[in-house]
C-alpha positions as CSV (number, residue, x, y, z in Angstrom):
1,M,279.8,349.9,305.1
2,I,281.2,349.8,308.6
3,H,278.6,348.8,311.2
4,D,279.1,350.6,314.5
5,T,277.4,350.5,317.9
6,N,275.7,353.8,318.7
7,K,278.6,354.7,321.0
8,D,281.2,354.0,318.3
9,K,279.2,356.0,315.7
10,D,278.9,359.0,318.1
11,L,282.7,359.0,318.6
12,R,283.3,358.7,314.9
13,D,280.9,361.5,314.1
14,R,282.6,363.8,316.7
15,L,286.1,363.1,315.2
16,L,284.7,363.5,311.7
17,A,283.3,366.9,312.6
18,V,286.8,368.0,313.8
19,D,288.4,366.7,310.6
20,L,285.8,368.6,308.5
21,L,286.5,371.8,310.4
22,R,290.2,371.5,309.9
23,E,289.7,371.0,306.1
24,L,287.4,374.0,305.9
25,K,289.8,376.1,307.9
26,V,292.2,375.8,305.0
27,S,289.8,377.9,302.8
28,Y,287.8,380.0,305.3
29,T,288.5,382.2,308.3
30,Y,287.0,381.6,311.7
31,K,284.7,384.5,311.1
32,E,283.4,383.0,307.8
33,L,283.0,379.6,309.4
34,S,281.1,381.1,312.3
35,K,278.7,382.7,309.9
36,M,278.3,379.5,307.8
37,L,277.9,377.1,310.7
38,G,276.3,379.2,313.4
39,L,279.0,378.5,316.0
40,Q,281.1,380.9,317.9
41,E,284.6,381.7,316.6
42,S,286.3,380.8,319.9
43,L,284.5,377.4,320.0
44,L,285.5,376.7,316.4
45,C,289.1,377.5,317.3
46,R,289.1,375.1,320.2
47,Y,287.6,372.3,317.9
48,V,290.2,372.9,315.2
49,N,293.1,373.1,317.6
50,G,292.0,369.9,319.4
51,T,291.4,371.5,322.8
52,T,288.0,370.0,322.8
53,I,285.7,368.1,320.5
54,P,282.0,368.7,319.7
55,S,279.2,367.0,321.5
56,E,277.3,364.3,319.7
57,Q,274.5,366.7,318.7
58,Q,276.9,369.5,317.7
59,A,278.8,367.0,315.6
60,R,275.7,365.7,313.8
61,D,274.5,369.3,313.1
62,L,277.9,370.3,311.7
63,I,278.2,367.2,309.5
64,N,274.6,367.8,308.2
65,K,275.5,371.4,307.3
66,V,278.6,370.4,305.5
67,A,276.9,367.4,303.8
68,N,274.3,369.7,302.3
69,K,274.4,368.9,298.6
70,G,274.6,372.5,297.5
71,F,277.4,373.4,299.8
72,V,279.7,370.4,299.4
73,S,279.1,370.4,295.6
74,K,280.0,374.1,295.2
75,F,283.0,373.7,297.4
76,F,284.5,371.0,295.2
77,Y,283.3,372.4,291.8
78,T,285.3,375.5,292.2
79,R,288.4,373.4,292.8
80,I,288.3,371.6,289.4
81,R,290.6,373.2,286.9
82,T,290.5,373.0,283.1
83,F,293.2,373.9,280.7
84,S,293.4,374.8,277.0
85,D,294.9,371.4,276.1
86,S,291.7,369.8,277.4
87,F,293.4,368.5,280.6
88,I,290.9,368.4,283.5
89,D,292.7,368.6,286.9
90,T,290.9,367.0,289.9
91,S,294.0,366.8,292.1
92,E,292.9,369.5,294.6
93,L,289.8,367.6,295.5
94,L,292.0,365.1,297.2
95,H,293.3,367.7,299.6
96,F,290.0,367.4,301.5
97,P,289.5,363.7,302.1
98,S,286.8,363.9,304.8
99,M,284.7,366.3,302.8
100,L,285.3,364.2,299.6
101,K,284.1,361.1,301.5
102,I,280.8,362.9,302.3
103,L,280.4,364.0,298.7
104,L,280.9,360.5,297.4
105,E,278.7,358.8,300.0
106,N,275.8,360.8,298.7
107,R,276.4,359.4,295.2
108,L,276.7,355.7,295.9
109,S,273.1,354.6,296.8
110,R,272.7,353.0,293.4
111,F,275.8,350.8,293.9
112,L,275.5,349.4,297.4
113,E,275.4,345.8,296.0
114,A,278.9,346.1,294.5
115,D,281.2,343.3,295.5
116,K,284.4,345.0,294.4
117,V,285.6,348.4,293.2
118,I,287.8,348.9,290.2
119,G,290.0,352.0,289.8
120,V,291.6,352.9,286.6
121,A,295.3,353.8,286.8
122,S,296.6,356.2,287.6
123,N,294.5,359.3,288.4
124,G,291.3,357.3,289.2
125,I,293.0,355.3,291.9
126,P,292.7,357.8,294.8
127,F,289.0,358.3,294.2
128,A,288.4,354.5,293.8
129,T,290.2,354.0,297.1
130,I,287.9,356.4,298.9
131,V,284.8,354.6,297.4
132,S,286.3,351.2,298.4
133,I,286.6,352.4,302.0
134,I,283.0,353.9,302.0
135,L,281.5,350.6,300.7
136,G,283.9,348.4,302.7
137,K,284.7,346.4,299.5
138,P,288.0,345.3,298.0
139,L,289.8,347.6,295.6
140,I,291.2,346.3,292.3
141,V,293.4,348.4,290.0
142,V,293.3,348.2,286.2
143,K,296.8,349.0,284.9
144,K,298.5,349.8,281.6
145,H,301.2,347.2,282.3
146,K,301.7,343.7,283.7
147,D,303.4,343.5,287.0
148,S,304.9,340.1,286.5
149,I,305.2,337.4,283.8
150,H,304.2,334.9,286.5
151,L,300.7,336.4,286.9
152,S,297.7,335.8,284.7
153,Y,295.8,338.8,283.3
154,V,292.7,339.7,281.3
155,E,293.7,342.1,278.5
156,E,291.8,344.6,276.5
157,S,293.0,347.0,273.8
158,I,292.3,350.8,273.8
159,K,292.9,353.4,271.2
160,E,294.5,356.5,272.7
161,S,293.7,360.0,271.6
162,D,296.9,360.2,269.5
163,G,295.9,357.1,267.6
164,V,298.3,354.8,269.4
165,V,296.8,351.4,270.4
166,S,297.7,350.3,273.9
167,S,296.4,347.7,276.4
168,I,295.0,347.6,279.9
169,Y,295.3,344.7,282.2
170,L,293.2,343.1,285.1
171,R,294.5,340.2,287.2
172,K,292.4,337.1,286.6
173,D,292.8,336.0,290.2
174,F,291.1,339.1,291.5
175,I,287.7,338.7,290.0
176,S,285.2,335.9,289.7
177,K,281.9,335.2,287.8
178,T,279.8,336.1,290.8
179,D,281.4,339.5,291.2
180,K,279.4,342.7,290.6
181,I,281.9,345.5,289.9
182,L,281.7,349.2,290.3
183,I,284.2,351.2,288.1
184,V,285.5,354.5,289.5
185,D,287.5,357.0,287.4
186,D,288.3,360.6,287.8
187,V,287.6,362.1,284.4
188,M,285.5,361.0,281.4
189,R,286.1,362.9,278.2
190,T,284.9,360.5,275.5
191,G,284.0,357.4,277.4
192,K,286.5,355.1,275.7
193,T,288.4,354.2,278.9
194,L,285.2,353.4,280.7
195,I,283.9,351.2,277.9
196,T,287.2,349.4,277.5
197,T,287.4,348.8,281.3
198,A,283.8,347.5,281.2
199,N,284.7,345.1,278.4
200,L,287.8,344.0,280.3
201,I,285.6,343.1,283.3
202,K,283.1,341.2,281.2
203,K,285.9,339.3,279.5
204,G,287.0,338.3,283.0
205,G,283.5,336.9,283.6
206,A,282.3,339.4,286.1
207,T,279.3,341.8,285.9
208,V,279.6,345.6,285.6
209,L,277.2,347.0,288.2
210,G,277.9,350.6,287.1
211,A,280.4,353.4,287.1
212,L,281.1,356.5,289.2
213,V,282.9,359.3,287.5
214,I,284.1,362.5,289.3
215,V,284.0,364.8,286.2
216,A,282.5,364.2,282.8
217,K,282.0,366.4,279.8
218,K,278.3,367.4,279.2
219,G,276.3,365.2,276.9
220,I,278.3,362.0,277.2
221,S,276.4,358.8,278.0
222,I,277.4,355.2,278.0
223,N,275.0,352.5,276.8
224,D,274.3,349.6,279.1
225,I,276.4,351.0,282.0
226,P,274.5,352.7,284.8
227,L,276.5,355.9,285.2
228,E,276.8,358.4,288.1
229,V,278.6,361.6,287.3
230,V,279.4,363.9,290.2
231,F,280.3,367.0,288.1
232,E,279.6,367.9,284.5
233,L,281.7,370.5,282.7
């Protein structure tokens, strides 16, 4: 986490409030925002256009309203798309990075001791990046290929849904035996990728602190891995 002075934090909150309003304006009219947030339409317009920025108190009030678990969860839940071929699309969630940061901050209290964050290529990487920034910890990417023959990797096999066996790779020089790792992925359908990634981390000598998954199918659980699921479908 970033440690600010009170003055720095006040300024960050004021700028964050403006960013949140700009993201909300993509989906709502000024009239709707005025009703939701209890602020005049003309004032909201000035905030969004950058003519002025909210006071410290107005910014805190606005952030608290947006951070309300019911509001922010509903906002993102309606933007998750599912398709008949079982594909779950979380791409639109990334269109609202400031709101997404608030959503994920509320889910990370169990994992504050993480030393590093691991993202699973490729769709899990943007979410892992945001989590890495929130926690202020290094990001490591698990890939389905080796970048160079001159680098050393930990390797683990995974059986894909079509029966094909492939491998995932983690650079040996990026983890140590003292590391507590948080895994972040976008979608969990069966749990195979998560389990394989956890085995990969353990093979590299580090400890799996837990996993944060944006979307998971209902009823799926993973033994021995503390799991935080943001949305169940």
